[in-house]
N, C-alpha and C positions, 0 to 999 in steps of 0.2 A: 964549561960543559958539565963537570961533575956537580957544581953548585946548582945549576939549573935542574939537573936530574934529581938531586937531593931535595930541592924545594918542591918539585912535582910529586915526589914520593911522600914527603911530609904533608902536602896538601891532600893527597889521596887518603893517607892514613887519618888525617883530621876529619875528612868527609865521612869515612867509614865509621869512625868513632862517634860522630854526630848521629849517624843513622842507627847506631847500636844503643844510643842513650835512650832512657825512658821517654816515651812520647806522652804528652798530656792530652786527655780526652775530657770532653764535657758531656754531661748527661742530656739526653733528649727526653725531658720528663713526660711530655704528652704521649710519647710512643713507648714508655717504659711502665712496667707493672710490678708491684710488690704484693704478692698474694701469700696468705697463710691458711693452713687447714688445721682444724681442731675437731675434737669429738664432743658433741653436745648430746647428752643422754644416749651415747653410743652411736649417734648418727654423725657422719662427716659434714662439717660446715666450712664454708670458705669466706674469708674476709680479705680486705685490702687496706693498705697503708701508703700514704703518699711519701715521696722522697723530698726532703727539704734541700739537701745538698749532696753532691757526690764529687769527690776529687779522685780521679783515676789516672794512674801513669802505668803504661805498659812498655816493657823492654822486650821486644821480640827476639833479640839476640841472646838475652839471658833473662828468662822469665822470673828468676829469683829477685831481680832488681825492681820488679813491678810492685805497685802499692795501690791500696784503695782505702778511702775514708768515706763512709756513707752515713748521713743523718736522716732519720725517718721522723715524720710528724705523727707521733702516737696519739696526740690529741684529736687528730682528724681520722683516725682509723675507724673502719666499719667492719663489724663482725658478721654481717649477713642478715641479722634480725635486729630491730630497734632495741628490744630489751637486752639482747646479748651485747650490742654495742655499748649501751649505757653501763651495763655491769662490767664489761671489759675496761672501759675508761675509768671506772670508779676506783676508790681507795683500796679495795680488796684485791684488785688485779693489777692494772697498769698505773693507777694513781696519777693520771695525766694532769691533774691540777698542780701537783708538785713536780712531776717529771714528764713534761710535754713532749720530749724527744727520746728517741733511741739512737744509739751510735755504734757503728762497727768500724774498727781500725785494724787493718791487716798487719800481721807480724811476720808472715812467711808465705811465699808462693812456691809450690813444687809442681812438677809435672810438665805437661806440654799444653799449648793453647787449646787442643781438643780434649784434654783430660787433665785438668789441674786441680790441686787442692789449695784452697785459700784459707789459711789459718789466721785467726785474729782474736781481738777482744771485743765482746759485745756488751754494751751497757743498756740495761733495762731497769727502770725504777731506781737508778743510782747504784745498782749492783753490776759489777763488771766480772765477766766470766769468759774463759777461753771457748772458742767454737771453731769448727772447721767446716767449710762449705765446699761442695764440689762445684767446679767451674768449667764451662765450655765456651770458647770464643768462636764466633761465626762472622763471616762477611755478611753484610746486610744484602737482602735480595735486590737485584738490579745493579749491584756494583761489579766492576770488572775483576776478573781473576787476579789475585795478588794485591788488589787494592786494600789498603788498611785505614782509609780515611773515615769510613762509617762501619761500625761493628755492632754486633749483638753479643751480650754476655748472658748466659744462663747459669744462675747460681741456685743450688738446691742444698738443703740440709734440714736438720731438726734440732730443737732445743727443748729442754725440760723447763717449763715456765716456773715451777716451784723453786728451782735453783736460783732464780732472780727475785724471789719473794712474791711472785704473782700467783699466790696459791688459793685465792678466793674461789668459792663455788666448786670445791673439789668433788662434791657429791653429784654435780651436773657436768662438769667439764674435765676432761682428762688432762694429764700433765704434759703430754707431748704436743708440740706445735711444729708442724712441717712448714718449711719456708720454700717458696719458689719465686725467684726474682728474674725477670727478663728486662735487662737494661739495654737500651739503645744508646750508643755513644758516638760522638763525632770528634775527630782530631781537632785540637785548637790551633 
């Protein structure tokens, strides 16, 4: 009897541990957007950049165990105007011929699913610098309360483009780039 009870308790503990482990999610690229805002001659402009790959693991029992690795296709970024797009992709800014991708790798997650900070290393033009993004996790519209199979993540933050060597056209474009990412993800 004690062996059966012990086996049942161990099975329940194993199931609870499995639920507490990080869950892998895949990006829904057609429903996700990476948007950036910059100042061109003092006027706000908005651009977009496609996601090439996203590896996301979320541990709802201990958010600190969560990780994110995201690769963006800088070579296909659009800056809102054709001349701004060409200048942004050129050697003086992103230099996409030599550095066609940007990459973010998380190093720490703090907070709660509704108000988290995602610290990590961002690589632009082959230069890697620390950056912290604000993160909020939401259930996708139409999902049942408590369901965690389909989520939306809103990430926001800012970077100084000159810190990555993307300093061209400083007389026209300000150094601050604001980032807004709305990622739709589904559990694998």
